[in-house]
C-alpha positions as CSV (number, residue, x, y, z in Angstrom):
1,M,23.2,11.6,9.7
2,A,21.2,11.6,13.0
3,D,18.4,13.6,11.3
4,F,17.9,10.9,8.4
5,H,14.5,9.6,7.9
6,P,13.9,6.5,6.1
7,D,11.3,6.9,3.1
8,G,9.2,4.1,3.6
9,K,10.3,1.8,1.0
10,N,12.0,-0.6,3.6
11,R,9.9,-2.9,5.6
12,K,12.5,-3.0,8.3
13,D,12.0,0.8,8.7
14,I,8.1,0.4,9.2
15,K,7.0,-0.5,12.7
16,I,3.5,-0.8,14.0
17,G,2.5,2.3,16.1
18,L,4.8,4.7,13.8
19,Y,3.3,7.8,12.7
20,V,3.6,7.8,8.8
21,E,2.3,9.8,5.6
22,I,0.6,7.4,3.3
23,V,-0.6,7.8,-0.2
24,Q,-3.9,5.9,-0.8
25,K,-4.9,4.3,-4.1
26,Q,-7.3,6.9,-5.2
27,D,-4.7,9.6,-4.2
28,Q,-1.9,8.4,-6.2
29,R,-2.6,10.9,-9.1
30,S,-3.1,13.8,-7.0
31,G,-0.3,13.0,-4.6
32,D,-2.5,13.8,-1.6
33,L,-0.9,12.3,1.5
34,T,-2.9,10.8,4.7
35,E,-1.1,11.0,8.1
36,G,-1.8,8.2,10.6
37,V,-0.3,5.5,12.9
38,V,0.4,2.1,11.6
39,K,-1.7,-0.7,12.7
40,R,-0.8,-3.3,10.2
41,I,2.0,-3.9,7.8
42,L,0.6,-5.4,4.6
43,T,3.6,-5.8,2.3
44,K,5.6,-9.2,2.7
45,S,8.7,-8.4,0.7
46,P,11.6,-6.6,2.5
47,H,11.5,-3.7,0.0
48,H,8.8,-2.0,-2.4
49,P,9.9,0.6,-4.8
50,H,6.5,2.4,-4.4
51,G,6.6,2.1,-0.3
52,I,5.3,-0.6,2.0
53,K,1.7,-1.0,2.0
54,V,0.2,-0.4,5.5
55,Q,-3.1,-0.2,7.4
56,L,-3.6,2.8,9.5
57,E,-5.4,2.7,13.0
58,T,-8.5,4.6,11.1
59,G,-8.4,1.7,8.8
60,E,-7.2,3.6,5.6
61,V,-4.5,1.6,3.5
62,G,-1.7,3.1,1.4
63,R,1.9,3.1,0.7
64,V,4.1,4.6,3.1
65,K,5.6,7.8,1.7
66,N,7.2,9.5,4.7
67,I,8.2,8.4,8.2
68,L,7.2,11.3,10.7
69,D,9.1,12.2,13.7
70,D,6.7,10.8,16.5
71,E,8.8,12.9,19.0
72,D,7.6,16.3,17.9
């Protein structure tokens, strides 16, 4: 169970400074993912079925698909 990574649908799992993969609005059809560091959490509700919306430090906005290991 130690290897379990949250999938980005629960706000409590998302923290500022976390390294994540997001899908941007224009990439939803293709499924292209963008990696980056969370700057702001934009979703207010505690859970979202498509992923919590965040803004990366680069300014890109999208829904969290994967939380990556920042220890790697």
